[in-house]
Each structure stands twice: as structure tokens, then as C-alpha cells.
NUZAKE-532564 format. One record per residue (C-alpha): x, y, z; residue in three letters; residue number from 1. Coordinates in steps of 0.1 Angstrom, whole numbers, plus 5000, padded with zeros to 4 digits. Layout:
<xx X; yy Y; zz Z; aa ALA; i NUM>
...
***
This chain:
<xx 2742; yy 0818; zz 5867; aa MET; i 1>
<xx 2713; yy 0806; zz 5887; aa TYR; i 2>
<xx 2680; yy 0824; zz 5886; aa SER; i 3>
<xx 2647; yy 0823; zz 5906; aa LEU; i 4>
<xx 2614; yy 0839; zz 5894; aa THR; i 5>
<xx 2582; yy 0846; zz 5911; aa VAL; i 6>
<xx 2551; yy 0863; zz 5896; aa SER; i 7>
<xx 2520; yy 0881; zz 5906; aa ASP; i 8>
<xx 2497; yy 0907; zz 5890; aa HIS; i 9>
<xx 2484; yy 0942; zz 5893; aa ILE; i 10>
<xx 2454; yy 0962; zz 5880; aa MET; i 11>
<xx 2459; yy 0999; zz 5874; aa ILE; i 12>
<xx 2443; yy 1029; zz 5856; aa ALA; i 13>
<xx 2463; yy 1055; zz 5838; aa HIS; i 14>
<xx 2464; yy 1077; zz 5807; aa SER; i 15>
<xx 2492; yy 1088; zz 5784; aa PHE; i 16>
<xx 2502; yy 1123; zz 5771; aa ALA; i 17>
<xx 2511; yy 1126; zz 5734; aa GLY; i 18>
<xx 2495; yy 1119; zz 5701; aa PRO; i 19>
<xx 2516; yy 1087; zz 5696; aa ILE; i 20>
<xx 2493; yy 1071; zz 5721; aa PHE; i 21>
<xx 2461; yy 1076; zz 5702; aa GLY; i 22>
<xx 2431; yy 1065; zz 5722; aa PRO; i 23>
<xx 2453; yy 1055; zz 5752; aa ALA; i 24>
<xx 2455; yy 1093; zz 5760; aa GLN; i 25>
<xx 2421; yy 1088; zz 5777; aa ARG; i 26>
<xx 2420; yy 1071; zz 5811; aa VAL; i 27>
<xx 2420; yy 1033; zz 5807; aa HIS; i 28>
<xx 2427; yy 1002; zz 5828; aa GLY; i 29>
<xx 2455; yy 0977; zz 5825; aa ALA; i 30>
<xx 2462; yy 0944; zz 5841; aa THR; i 31>
<xx 2499; yy 0934; zz 5842; aa PHE; i 32>
<xx 2513; yy 0900; zz 5850; aa VAL; i 33>
<xx 2546; yy 0909; zz 5869; aa VAL; i 34>
<xx 2575; yy 0885; zz 5868; aa GLU; i 35>
<xx 2605; yy 0892; zz 5891; aa TRP; i 36>
<xx 2637; yy 0872; zz 5884; aa GLU; i 37>
<xx 2668; yy 0873; zz 5906; aa ILE; i 38>
<xx 2702; yy 0859; zz 5896; aa ARG; i 39>
<xx 2731; yy 0846; zz 5916; aa ARG; i 40>
<xx 2764; yy 0830; zz 5905; aa ALA; i 41>
<xx 2765; yy 0805; zz 5933; aa ALA; i 42>
<xx 2739; yy 0790; zz 5957; aa LEU; i 43>
<xx 2740; yy 0798; zz 5994; aa ASP; i 44>
<xx 2750; yy 0772; zz 6020; aa ALA; i 45>
<xx 2713; yy 0760; zz 6020; aa ASP; i 46>
<xx 2714; yy 0755; zz 5983; aa GLY; i 47>
<xx 2692; yy 0785; zz 5976; aa LEU; i 48>
<xx 2693; yy 0817; zz 5955; aa ILE; i 49>
<xx 2670; yy 0833; zz 5981; aa ALA; i 50>
<xx 2639; yy 0823; zz 6002; aa ASP; i 51>
<xx 2611; yy 0820; zz 5977; aa ILE; i 52>
<xx 2585; yy 0829; zz 6003; aa GLY; i 53>
<xx 2602; yy 0861; zz 6012; aa LEU; i 54>
<xx 2605; yy 0868; zz 5975; aa MET; i 55>
<xx 2568; yy 0863; zz 5969; aa ARG; i 56>
<xx 2559; yy 0885; zz 6000; aa THR; i 57>
<xx 2583; yy 0912; zz 5989; aa THR; i 58>
<xx 2568; yy 0913; zz 5954; aa LEU; i 59>
<xx 2533; yy 0915; zz 5967; aa ARG; i 60>
<xx 2541; yy 0942; zz 5992; aa THR; i 61>
<xx 2558; yy 0963; zz 5965; aa THR; i 62>
<xx 2529; yy 0958; zz 5940; aa LEU; i 63>
<xx 2504; yy 0968; zz 5967; aa ASP; i 64>
<xx 2518; yy 1004; zz 5965; aa THR; i 65>
<xx 2502; yy 1008; zz 5930; aa ILE; i 66>
<xx 2476; yy 0979; zz 5927; aa ASP; i 67>
<xx 2441; yy 0991; zz 5921; aa TYR; i 68>
<xx 2452; yy 1027; zz 5917; aa ARG; i 69>
<xx 2448; yy 1054; zz 5891; aa ASN; i 70>
<xx 2485; yy 1063; zz 5885; aa LEU; i 71>
<xx 2474; yy 1097; zz 5872; aa ASP; i 72>
<xx 2464; yy 1105; zz 5907; aa ASP; i 73>
<xx 2497; yy 1093; zz 5924; aa GLU; i 74>
<xx 2521; yy 1121; zz 5932; aa ALA; i 75>
<xx 2551; yy 1100; zz 5924; aa GLY; i 76>
<xx 2540; yy 1096; zz 5888; aa PHE; i 77>
<xx 2528; yy 1132; zz 5880; aa LYS; i 78>
<xx 2540; yy 1143; zz 5846; aa GLY; i 79>
<xx 2551; yy 1108; zz 5836; aa ARG; i 80>
<xx 2538; yy 1085; zz 5810; aa ASN; i 81>
<xx 2535; yy 1053; zz 5830; aa THR; i 82>
<xx 2541; yy 1030; zz 5801; aa THR; i 83>
<xx 2549; yy 0993; zz 5805; aa THR; i 84>
<xx 2586; yy 1001; zz 5800; aa GLU; i 85>
<xx 2586; yy 1029; zz 5826; aa PHE; i 86>
<xx 2567; yy 1007; zz 5852; aa LEU; i 87>
<xx 2591; yy 0978; zz 5848; aa SER; i 88>
<xx 2621; yy 1001; zz 5856; aa ALA; i 89>
<xx 2601; yy 1017; zz 5885; aa TRP; i 90>
<xx 2594; yy 0984; zz 5900; aa LEU; i 91>
<xx 2631; yy 0973; zz 5895; aa PHE; i 92>
<xx 2642; yy 1002; zz 5916; aa GLU; i 93>
<xx 2617; yy 0996; zz 5944; aa ARG; i 94>
<xx 2626; yy 0959; zz 5946; aa LEU; i 95>
<xx 2663; yy 0967; zz 5945; aa LYS; i 96>
<xx 2658; yy 0990; zz 5975; aa GLU; i 97>
<xx 2639; yy 0962; zz 5994; aa ARG; i 98>
<xx 2667; yy 0937; zz 5987; aa ILE; i 99>
<xx 2693; yy 0961; zz 6001; aa ALA; i 100>
<xx 2671; yy 0966; zz 6032; aa ALA; i 101>
<xx 2671; yy 0929; zz 6038; aa GLY; i 102>
<xx 2637; yy 0919; zz 6026; aa ALA; i 103>
<xx 2650; yy 0886; zz 6011; aa LEU; i 104>
<xx 2671; yy 0878; zz 6042; aa GLY; i 105>
<xx 2707; yy 0886; zz 6051; aa ARG; i 106>
<xx 2720; yy 0859; zz 6027; aa ASN; i 107>
<xx 2707; yy 0878; zz 5997; aa ALA; i 108>
<xx 2722; yy 0912; zz 6006; aa VAL; i 109>
<xx 2753; yy 0918; zz 5985; aa GLY; i 110>
<xx 2752; yy 0883; zz 5970; aa THR; i 111>
<xx 2727; yy 0886; zz 5942; aa LEU; i 112>
<xx 2743; yy 0895; zz 5909; aa ALA; i 113>
<xx 2714; yy 0908; zz 5889; aa ALA; i 114>
<xx 2676; yy 0909; zz 5884; aa MET; i 115>
<xx 2649; yy 0914; zz 5858; aa LYS; i 116>
<xx 2614; yy 0927; zz 5862; aa VAL; i 117>
<xx 2590; yy 0919; zz 5833; aa THR; i 118>
<xx 2554; yy 0933; zz 5829; aa LEU; i 119>
<xx 2532; yy 0913; zz 5806; aa ARG; i 120>
<xx 2502; yy 0934; zz 5794; aa GLU; i 121>
<xx 2490; yy 0907; zz 5771; aa SER; i 122>
<xx 2500; yy 0873; zz 5758; aa PRO; i 123>
<xx 2516; yy 0890; zz 5728; aa VAL; i 124>
<xx 2532; yy 0921; zz 5743; aa ALA; i 125>
<xx 2555; yy 0928; zz 5773; aa TRP; i 126>
<xx 2584; yy 0949; zz 5785; aa ALA; i 127>
<xx 2612; yy 0943; zz 5809; aa ALA; i 128>
<xx 2640; yy 0961; zz 5828; aa PHE; i 129>
<xx 2671; yy 0943; zz 5839; aa GLU; i 130>
<xx 2704; yy 0952; zz 5855; aa GLY; i 131>
<xx 2731; yy 0944; zz 5880; aa PRO; i 132>
<xx 2726; yy 0947; zz 5918; aa LEU; i 133>
<xx 2761; yy 0959; zz 5926; aa HIS; i 134>
***
């Protein structure tokens, strides 16, 4: 299985509900390094998994929807604890939709096997969500 990964970062603010979160129940900031990995069993006719430029642009466009935002104020996150785990799955679904819509080019639609989205919140802690694309 071949894989291709690009990365970027986001800065967000949010708070959590529930005593398990201790002081993180208050509004606080977080900076995440986001890694997006796609996988494919065979390379295309050009020897690629996907166009890396399109991949970088797609990731940035997706991240722009939450970058420099207080997620507590965003309607799509009302009532949710926007944990690192939750956000990795949320980004997975947004990127999956963009792939299906052709954001990585027609050679990537229906040919990618799986992908993984990793959010690194520090050098010692991160979470990821991965799954098949068909």
C-alpha cells in the first residue's frame, strides 16, 4: 500500500464540558499540527497516489473553515466537546467529502483505499482517525 502525507497547522479556541477536563473547561487556545495521509494500492499512470499540490490546497481550504476560530461559537460544534479525537474525525469526514467531489483530481476519485487524519497537540500527545474511503 502506497501512502502520501501532507501537513499544516491550525490555531483554535474552545472549552470542554465535564469535570474530567479540569481547567480545560475554561476557554483556552490550542495549536494543532494536522497530518493528512491518503493510501492507494497502486500508483496511477503518472506514478502518483494523487497530486501533492492539490492535496496541500485541499487540506488548507478545509482547515480554513476552523482556523483562528472559537469553536464554542461555531454552530456546527454546539453541544460537542471538540477534543483532539473528535476534531480528527470531523476533519476526516470533511476531507473525504472533498475527495469525492474531485478536489484531488479525477484520478483520485474511487481509487484511494483509505486515509488517516492526525492532530498533534504537542510533541508528546496526538490523536488520529483513520478509515476506508469506499
